[in-house]
N, C-alpha and C positions, 0 to 999 in steps of 0.2 A: 343640786350643786351647780354653781356658775362656772362656765368655762372661760377662764381668763385668757389663756393661750392654748394652742394645741397641746394636750397632755398636761395642762396645768389647771386644776379645778379648785374652786374656793367654796368652802362650807361655812355658813354663818349661823351663829346662835346669839341670842340676847341674854346676857347674864347681869343681873343687878343693874339693869338699865343700860349696859354697855353692849353694843354689837361686838362680838369677838369671833375671830376666824381661825379655821384650820385650813391648810392648803395641802393638796395632794399633787405631787410632781411625779409623773411616770416617765422613766427613761427606758432604753432598750433592755438594760440589765437590772435596774433597781426601781423601787417605788418609794418615794420619800413622803412621809407624813409630817408636816411642820406644825407642831403643837397639837395637843389632844384635848383642849378645852376643859370643862369643869367636872366631867364624870365620864366613865366608860361608855354610857349610853349615848352621849353626844357624838360618838364616833360611828354610830350605826350607818349613816349615809356614806361615810368614808370607807367603811368595810365593804359596803355594797359596791361602791365604785371600784375598789381594789379587786373584788371578785369579777367585775365586768371587764376591767381594762388592764389589769396587772397580774394575771394568773402566771405563776411560775417565777415572778421576779422577787428578788430579795427585798424585804421591807426594812426600811431605815426610818425610825422615828427621831425627829429633831425637836429638842426643847429649846425655844429661843431664850428662855430664862426660867428661873425657879418659881415665879409667882403662880399661885394656885389655879388661876383661870387658864393657865397654859399647860399644866402638867397633871391635873387631877384625873384625866382620862387615860393615863398611861397604861392602866391595867387592861385596856382593850387590846393590847399588843404584847401578850405574855412571852412570845418567842422571838420578838424582834429586837435588834440593837436599838438602844435609846442613846442618842448622841447629844452631848451638851458641852458647854465651856467648863473647864475644870473646876471652877468655883461653884457650879450648880449643885452637885450632890450635897455639899456642906450647907449651902443656903436652903435647900429643900428640907434637910433635917432640922435646921434652926426654925424654919417656918412651921414645921409640924409641932414644935414646942410652944408656938405662940398663937394658938387658935383663939379667935376673938370674933366680935361682930363683923369685922372687916375681913377676917380669914375664916371661912366656914370649916367645919370638920371635914376630913377627907372622906371619900366614898368608902363603903364597906369593903369593896374589893381591894383597898389599899392603893398606894401610889408608888409603883416601882421607881427606883432611882436610876439615873443614867448608867449605862454599862460601858460606854465609850466616851472619853473626855479628851479635850485638846486645849492648847494654850491660845494661840493667836489666830490660826487659820488651819482648816483642813479642806482638801479638794477631792471630789469624786469625779474622775475622768470617765467619759462615756462617748460612744460613737455619735450620738445625736445631741447630747447636752453635757456640759460641764457644770457641776454644782459646787459652789464655794460656800463654806460656812466661815464667817468672819466675826471675830470678837469685836463687839462695838459697845464698850462700857459707857455708861451715862445714866440711863434710866435705872439700871442695876449693874453691879460689877460683873455679873455673868452674862449680860445681854449679848446676843449674837444676831446677825442677819444672814439670810440665805440669798445668794446672788446666782442667777441662772444666766450663763453666758449667751447661749443661743437665743433665748427668749428676751434677753436684756430686761429681766424682771427682778425686782428687789422685794423679797419677803421680809418685812422690816421688824416683825415682832413689836415690842413697845419702844424700840429705839426711836421710832417716828410714830406720831399719833396726830389725829385730827378730831376736834378743832385745836387742841393744845395738848402737849405732853404732860405726863404726871411725874413729879420728882419723887424718886425713891432711893437714890444712892447718896449716902453721906459724903460730903466733899466731892460731889460729882460734877460741879460746874465745868471746870477746866477740861476734864477728860471727855465730857459730853460734847463740848464745842469742838474739840479736836476730832472726835468721832464724826460729827456732822460734816466737817470740812473734808474729811477723808472720803466720806460717802459721795460727795459731789464729784469726785474724780472718776467714779464708775460710769460707764456708758449706759445709763438707765433710761428706759422708755416708760416703764410702768412700775409703780410702787404699791404694794399691798401692806398697809399697816394692820396690826392686829385689831385695832380699834379705829374705825373710820372708813371712808370710802376709798376705792381704788383711785389713785391720783398719779400725777407725774412728778418730775423732779422739783417742782415748786414746793412740794411738801417739806423738803429738806430746808429750803430757805425760810419757810414759815416757822418751822420748829426752832431754827437757829435764832431768828429775830425774837421769838417769844422767850426762849431761855435767857438770852443775853439781856433782853429788856427787863425781865423780872429781877435779875440780879443787880442790874444798874439802878433801877428805880428803888428797890428795897435798900440797897447800899446807901443811896442818898438820904432816904428817910431815916435810916438808923444813925447815920452820921449827924443828923440834926436832932437826934433825941427821941425819935418815935419809938414807942413800945411795940412788942410783938403783936399785940392785938389792935394796933392803931395804923395799920398799913392800908392806906387808901390809894390803891393802884388799880384803876379800872382796867379790866381785861381788854376792852375795846381798843385802847390805845396800843396794844401789843399784838393785835390780830389783824388779819387782812380785812379790808373794808367790807362791811355787810355781814360779817360772821357774827352770829348770835349764839350765846351759850344757853343750854338748858340748865335745869337745876343741878344736875350731877356735875357738869363741867364748871359751873359757877362755883360750886363748893370745892372742886379740885383746884381751881385757880387760887382761892383763898388759902387752901392748904399749901400750895406751892409758894405763896408769898411768905408764909410762916416758916416753911422749910428753908427757904433762902435766907431768911432773917437769922435762923439758928446757925447757918453755915458761915455767914459773913463775919 
């Protein structure tokens, strides 16, 4: 596991071509596990780190949103609180009814639902660290981020992503842009997206440019009669100079164009 800050550890796995992270935050009184990845076994390094660094602390599992690659390992923590935004349990149940090629079957251990939910924000006060869970809709209606006051670190889930975000919330454009502009107000030094490298605040700007650029470009094409499968909007014009997309993110970009077309 990679040490991001003192008592902040990052665990990475690669799932269907995506690097995906779980983050362990150890405070004086609690140990927070942010996302549980794709199966309980993915959590073995996190459980080992908990045994080494967090004995006796109350464990709190945080689900940044309902998507399977963030919650399918929940069963690794059978006695812990699982905290999520209040829409998350419903969306997890709906996801369980829609198993497909893009949503694999859940692990045999099952996927426990959140046991504690909140609306806009919940804060855990501590002597050494204050942990804020903040509702940040856009990628999904139940998305949240975790902000660490002392570390000035933002654990972003899929609210932020590199090299580009994936659209997943219907009618999500306006709320996502509002979310991104609100995140800019936080005194952030380091951002950990669930997919992509650790970055600084420039990641927020890059995501806002991309989201806005997609909707503007697709809106113009649709206004001039382009069909859903005639959206020639190269990703390069919406990304930072020098950013190249692999096959997975090139496909994600095309899906984003069609997603925006359906919403506009």
